[in-house]
N, C-alpha and C positions, 0 to 999 in steps of 0.2 A: 795397796790396790785391792787385796782380797776383801777387806772390810767394805770398801766402796762398792764392789761388785755385789756383795751380799745385802747391801743396804738399798739397792735400786728397787724402786716401786715399779712393778710391771703391770701395765694396763690390761684389763680383760673385761668381758661382758660389755662391749661397746654398744650403746643404743642411741639411735638417731631419733630426735623428737619428730612428732607428726608434721610440724611445719617446716622441718629441715633446717631449723635455725640453731639448734643446740644438740650437744652430745653429753650423755651421762655414762659413767663407767666406774668400775671398782679397780682396785690394785691388789697385788700380792707381792711378796718377796720371792726370791729366786726359786726356791723349792717349795713355796708356800709354807716355809718354816716360820716358827714363832720366835720373837725376840724375848718374850717372857711367857708367862702362863697363858696369856690370851693373845689372839690375833686382832689387835685393835687397828682398824683402818677406816678412814672416811670414804664416802662416795665423792666423786668429782663431777664437775660440769664444765663444759667448754663451749665456745661460740664457733659455729661453722664458719670457716674462712678467716678467722681471727688468729694470727700466730700467737702461740704460747698464752692463750687466754684461759687455760684450765685453772680452776680454783676449787677448794673444797666445798662440797654441798652440805655435808654433815660434819659434826664436830670432831670426829676421829677418836672419841673416847670409847667407842664400842666397835664390834666387828660387823660393820654394815656392808652388805653384799647383794649381788644380783639385782641391780636396779632395773626398773621397767617403767616406761612412760604410760600414763593413762591415755586413752584415745583422744581426749581433748587437748592433751599436752599441758594441762594445768597442774598436774600432780605427778609425782614419782613414787612408786611403790618399791619396797625393798625388804630384805630379811635382815634381822639384827638380833643380838643377844642383850640388848639394852634393858630388858625386863628385869634382870637380876644381877647382883654383883659378882656372882660366881662365873659368869660367862658361859654357863651350860644351857641356858634357855634359848629358844628360837621362836620368833614371832614375826608376823607380817605387819609392816608399817606402811603408812602413806604420808607423804610430805606435800602439803599444799603450797605450790609455788606462787600463788597469787597473793599470799599473805606474807608480808615482810617479817622475817625472823620467826616464822611459824615453827612449832615443835612437831616432830613426827607423831602421828596418831596410830596407836596399836589397833589392828583389825582382828587379830586372833589372840587367844590367851597368852599373856606374857610370861607365865610360869611354866609353860610347856617346854619339855626338853627333847621331844621327838623331832627328828629332822624333817624339814620341808624341802623336798628335792626340786620342785618346779612350781611356778605360778604364772598365770596369764590373766590379764584383764579381758573381760568379755568385750566384743567389738562395740557394744553400746555404752561401755564404761560403768555399768550399774553394779557389776559384781566381779569378783576375782575367783577363779578356780585354782586350786592348789593340791599338790600331792603330799600326803603326810600319813604317819601311822598314829594310831590311838595311843594315848597315855596308858601306862600299865594299869590294869583293872585291880580292884581289891581282891578279886578271886585269884588272880595270878600271883599277887603278893602273898596271899595266904598259902598258896601251893608251894611257892618258893621257900617260905619259912619252914614248911613241913618237910620238904625234901632237901633242903640245903641248896647248894649250887649245882646239883646234878643237872646235866643237859640231856634232855630227851629229844631225839630227832623228830622234828615236826611239831613239837609241843611248844606253845607260847611263841610261835613265830610272829613277827611283826608284819602283818599284811598292810601294805600301803593302800590308802583309799583316796579317791578324788572328792574333795570337799569344795563347797561354794560358800563364800562370805559376801554378804550384801554390804557394799562400801558405805552406805548411808546408815543402815540400822545396826550393822554388825552381826546380824543373824547368820548362823553357820549351819549348813546341812550337808549330809553325805549323799552323793549322787551316784556312786559306783557300787557295783556288786561286792559285798564283803567277802565273798568266797574266792576272789582272785586278787592278784597283786598288781596294782597299777604302776607302770614304769614311765609312761609318757602320754601326752594328750595334745589336742589342738582344737580351738573353737571353730564352729561354723560361722559363716559371715552374718547370720541373722541373730546370733546370741541365744538361740533356743536349743542347740545341739552341740555336743562335744564328741570328737573322735578320740577314743581311748585305746591305748595299747596295754595289754595285761599279760602277765606270766601266771602259770598255774600256782606257783608258790614263791615266797620271798628268797628262796635259796639262790645264791649267785649263779648257779649252773642250771636253773630251771629251764631256761630257753633252749639249752642244749638237749634236754631230754624231752620236754613237752612243747617247745616252740613258743611262738608269740601270737596273740589274737588281737585283731583290730575290731572294735565294736563302735557303734554310734549310740550315745546316750542322750535321751531327751531330758533336759535339765528340769523341766516342770513335772512331767509324769514319771520320770525315772525309768521309762521303758528303754530296754536295751536290745539292739539287733546286731548280730554278728555279721561283719563284712567279709573278713578273710582270716585265715589261719596260715602262718608261715612257720616252717620247721627250723627257725633260727631267730636271731635277734633283729629288732627293728629300732631305728633311731631317727631323730629329726622329723617326726611326723608333722606335716603341715597341711592344713585344709585351705585350699584356694579355689574359690568359685565352686564348681561341682566335683572337684578332684581332690583326692588325698595324695600327697607326695611323701616319700620317706626313703631312707637308706636301708638296704639289707645286703646280704652277701650275694655275689654274682651267682655262685652255686649255693642255693638257699641253705643247705644243711652243712656247709663247709665254711668255717670262719677263716680258713686259709686262702679263700678265693678272691679276697678284696671286695670293695663296696661297689654297688650300682645304685642308681636312682630308679625307683619304681613309682608308678602312679596307678590309682584305682579310680575309675569313673563311677561316681555315685548317682549319676542321672538315670540309670536303668531302673529295673524293678527292685523290690526290697529283698528278693530271694538271693541268698549268698552266692549261689552258683551263677547268677546272671550278672554279677559285677565284673566289669572288664578290667583286668590287671595287666599292666605291660611294663617292660623295662625300657627306660628312656635311653635312646642311643646317644652316646657322647663320644664314641671312639674307642678303639681297642688299646690305646696307648696311654690311658690316663685313669685317674681314680678320683671320684667325687668324695668329698670329706665333710661337707656341710651344706645346709639348706636354709634360706631365709626368704620369707614372702615380701615382695615389693609391690604393695598396692595392687594385688591381684595377679601379679606375675611371680614366677619362682626363679630365684637366683641361687646358683650352685657354686660353691668353691670347688675347684678342680685342681689337683696336682697332676701336671703333665711333665714328666721328667723332673728337672729342677725348676720348672716354671710353675708359678701359682696363677690361676685364672679365676675370674668371676664371670659367669655366663648366665644368661636367661635361657631356661629351657623353653621349648616350643619353637621360637625363631632362631635359637642358638646364637643370639647376639652376644658378642664379646664386650664386656664392660671394662675389664681391666686385665692386663697380662704383664707379669714381671718376674724376673729371676730373683725373687726376694720373698721370704716367708710372710704370708698374711695370717696373723694369729687369730684375730676376731674381725668381724665385719657386720655391717648393717646397711640397709639402703632403703630409700623412699624416692618417690617422684616429686620433684619440685613443682612450683607453679607453672613453669614452662613445659612440664611433661617430661623433662630429662631427669635421669637418675642422679641422685646425690648419694655419695658414699661416706660412711665413717668406718675407719679401719685401724687396727693396731698392727704395726710392722716395724722392723728394724733391719740392720745389716751387720756385717762383720765388725764395723766400727761404731755402730749406733745402737744403743739399747732400744728396746721396743717403745715406741711412742704412738700416740693417737693422731691420726691425720683425717682431714676431710678432703673429699674430691668433689668439686662442684664447678661446672662450666669449664672443665678442663684444667682447673687449678688444684694441685695437690698442696695442701697447707698443713704444716705441723702445728697441732694445737697444744701440745704438752711439752714439758721439759724435765721429765722424771730422771732422765739419764744425763742431765746437764753437766755433771762433774766430768764426763768424758767427751763433752761436746767438741773440744778442740784437739782430741787425740786421734791419731791414725795408727791403729794397731797392725793392720796388714791389708792385703789384697785378696779378693776371692776369685779364684780361677776355677772354671768348670771343666771337669776332666771326663773324657770318654775313652773307652777301649773295648776290645772284644773279649768275651769270656774265654777261658782256656779251652773249653770244649767247643767253641765256635758257635754256640747256640744263641747267645744273646749279646747285645751291646750293653755294656755297663757304664754307669755314670757316677759322679761323685764331686766332691769339692776339695780343692787344695788351697789352704790359706798360707800365703807368703808373708813373712814378717816385713813390715814397711821398710826397715833399714836394710833389707837384703833383696828388695824388689827392683826389677827393671821398670822402665816406663810403662811396659805393657802388663805389669803385675806379676810376671813370672820371675822366679828366683835367679839371681845373678850367678849362683853356684849351688852345688848339691848341699842341702841343709839337713841337720839333724831333725828327724820327723817323728811326731807322735801319730800313729794310725789310730784314729778315734772312731769307735764302732757304735752306731746308734742302737737303741733298743727296739722293742716291738715284737716281731720283726716288721710289722706293717706300719711303717713310718718311713720318712726319708729326710735327708739333710740337704739344705740349699743355702743360699746366702742369708744368714740370720745371726743375731746376737744371743738370743735366748732359746733354750730348749729344756726339757725335763731331764736330760742326761747331765749328771753333775760334772762329768769330765769336760763338757763344753763350758762350764762356769769358769774354768781356768784358762780357756783359750786366749783371752786378752793378756793374761800374765805370761803365758808361754810365748806368744808372739812378741811381746815387748822384750823378752829375754833372748830372742833370736831363733826360737824353734819354729819349724813349720808344722802344720796340722793337715793330715789327709783324712777325709771322711767319706769312705766308700758307701755307695748304695747297692749293697749286695742283693742277690736274688731272694725274693720274699718281701722286699721293701715295697712301699706304696709308690704311686706316681707313674707306674708303667703298665697298668691294666691287669686283667684277670690272669693271663698266662704267667706274667712275671711274679705276681703275688703267690700263685699256686705252687711255685717251686718249694715253698716252705712246708707243704703237706708231705710229711714223711721224708723231707729233704734235708733235715738237720745234718750238717757235716758233709753232705754230698755236693751241695752247690754253694752255700754261703761262705764257708771258710776258704775254699779254692778261689772264690771271687775276691775275697780280701787279699789273698796272696797275689792274684793277678793284677789287681789295681795298684798294689804296693810295687810290684815289679815294673809296672808301667811308669810310675813317677821316678823310679830309680833309673830306668832306661832313658827317660827324657832328660836326665841330668838335674832333676829338681830335688831329689832326696839322696842323702849320703847312705849308701848301702851298709856302711859299717856303724851307723848311728840311727837305728830304727827301734821304736818301742811301740807296743800295742796296748790298748786299754779300752774298756767299755763298761756299761752298766746294764743290768738285766740281760736282755738278749745280747747286748754288746759284751757283757761280762762272760756269758757262756762262750761266745766266740773268742774271747781273750784266753779263757782256759784251753779251748781247743787249739788255738794258735800256739799256745805254750807247749803242748805235748806234740804238736806237729812241726815244731820250730825248725826251719831249715830243711825239712824232709822233702820239700818241693823241688829241690835241686837247682834253685835259681841263683845260688851264689851269695845269699845273704840270710841272716837270721835276726830275730828280735833280741835286743839286749835286755829286755825286761817286759813284764806283763802286769797290767793293773786290772784285776778282776773284781768287779763290783756287783753284788747280788746276782751272781751268775749260776747257771745250771752246769752240773758236772755229771749227772746221771739222769737221763730222761725217763727211764722206767720208774725210778724212785720219785721223780717229780710228778708223774701222772697220779701216783698214789697219795701224795701229800699236799700238792698245791690247791689253793682255793678254787682254781679253775682247771681241775684235772682233765675234764673232758676236752677242753680246748688244747691243753698241753699234749693230749694223746694224738691230736691231729698233726701236731708238729713232729712228735716222735714216730708217727706212722701207724700206731695202734696202741690199744690198752691191753693189759694182760687178759682181761675178761672178754676181749674180742679176737684175740689171736687164735688162729686155726691150727697152728703148729707150735707146740710148747718148746720146740728147739729153734724156733725162728728168733734170731738175734739181730734182725735188721734195725730194730729201734735203738740199737746201741751205736749207730754210725756217727751220732753227734755227741756221744758221751765221752768226755775227756778222761774220766776215770778208767774206762775200759781200754784206753790207749796209753795209760800212764806207765805201766811196767816196761814196755819196749822203749818209751821215751826216756825213762830214767836210766835204763841200761846203756843207751847210746849217748847219754849226757846231753840231751837236747833241751831240757827244761831250763829256762832262763830264771834269773831272780824274779820274784813275784811279790806284789802287794795285793793281798786279799782283804776285801772289805764287805761287811754284811750286817744287816739289822737283825737283832735277836728275835724280833717279833714279826719277821717277814712271813706273810701268809701266801704271797704269790710264788716266791721262790724260797722255801724254808731254809733256815741257816744250816740245817743238816747237810745241804749240798756243799757248803763251804767246809764244814767239819770233815766230810768224807775225803775231800781233796787234801785237807790239812793232815789227816791220818796217813795218807799215801806219801806225802812229802816227808813226814816225820820218819816213817818206816824206811824211806830211801835215803835218809840222812841229809835232806835238803832244807831243813828249817833254818839253817844258818844263813841262807840267802833268801829267806822268805819273811815277810812281815804280815802277820795274820791278826786282823782287828775286827772285833764284833762290837756292836753298839746296843746297849740295853734300851728297851722301850721303843726302839725304832722298827718300823715296818719296811716295806719295799722302797718307800721314799721317806726321807728323814724330816722330822718336825722341829727338833730342838737345835737352837742356833749353835750352841757349843759343839754339838756333834757335827754339824755341817762344817763349822770352822776347822775342827780337827781333821775331818775327812779331806778337805781341800788342802790343808797344810801338808798332810802326809803325801798326797798325790804330787804336789809340787816338789817336795823334797825328793821323792822317788824319781821323778823325771830328771831333776838336776843331778842326781847321783849316777844314774845309768845312761843318760842321753847326752 
């Protein structure tokens, strides 16, 4: 079953054609891992309303990705590495759908190796704007030869620019300011202007220090006018009529405050101070996580608890609401004026597939997970309880193995349970088959073996609004781990989980919480303890993470402060979520359970030193005999090599079987 799970093609980048008759999309494997040296994948096309009509659009010999319809619907543009045999190149291609067996035509140089991060057709279809960095200059090559591989901060940074390619002539021009780093953009409706989001530098943390700037660029004159500057990150910028819409933080300079939808009215004067910016009211109990333009209207994907919604802003019209994860979505108005949707979704028993929703009919267009079509792994139960401090209502998901479920989906008896902790922390779990957390990959295997799975949405998670998300600011170890214990106690008290057969595990933020649960194991006084902990890519010392992570400024918000902002050198409040600082007492009281520790050696988000620090503590305490410590060469925060992903999964399943 493990191989079948890892072989599933997961649809994403779902795009609905202008006439609402077809859908194009790309696929990836579970963790976007590679089966060999290259990620070779075709693009796919399906017919709206036609069950299992999906078929390959391209040959699958190259890594074809990010498809986009031309405004006429007669062509599809996409990115591909088909220009060279090495798989290192990237170019923009266009496939003419009006010509039978047409070959994709390259629109940008096929030997370029610099990443293209985004592209969009102009509304009139005459050109495509795209974000890329320039190929390395001969000057830079000469300097590197002279200095070796020394890295000088700020020197030879790859600034991303906005370029324009004429789809007929192939002429390419740069239209953005070369002194700033372009991260996002959106076309104006008349194809003469582009709204551009820039950072001051290409450094991954530039927006934390310098913020983000929105400007309007005239594609003919190259004149640029600044619209607004925000002290944080901006995403999903979308130009609709005279308004710009985008996502940014609720509290603009705090990444821990969750997302909100903002709009800027461009109909006023050209002076920056006269543009009216406002936050779109969507409710205090939800989180917007995506924006799509629907023929002049703005549709937002909203997480509301364990519910996923698609709504139009303005009239707040609800288009779709379900207790099931919507991974990708697109929408347009059909000839009758009603909205047609294309979306990728799945559930506990169904791998993610592409569906169309038209005239009230939800139709599955794909069959990528067909190998599991007749399988029932379990039932998804939505769980709610009050937090231990009485401040919040908590929610989560409890998966009951099909063979142990009553008619209502609840377990017939207390079951051995894996408490599976999501990453983020700003994300959440609902009824879904796929996620980026590798522990969820093995959920079908565990369910088929009779194990239950509990997935708590602890404080700091998405889906519950600004207040719930903001608990993560300086709240590591104060709210999140107690919430995990509280929700675990709830399913024990309900008679769903066997209190003597509990195991905890997670990746990234979930890995951090697994470390913390291990050193606090049973200290809550609730009468149970975890029999083991799976800690993947987790944090063990937040102070050290702030200094070494590629997003240290953001990690400092979770920790509560950075050393350079602390007003008192004796303030140790940032250690409240650091398992290493609670290790000694835990080891002395013999609370620490058997552990499986997993980490990529090239992880820049949570460096492997976090795992090595905890390994040293275990070794000193004489606990390595009950610990399996595994690191993976060449792997970052998420793994890419198939053999490593297989090894990771096999070790986790063995650990669960041994201790649960």
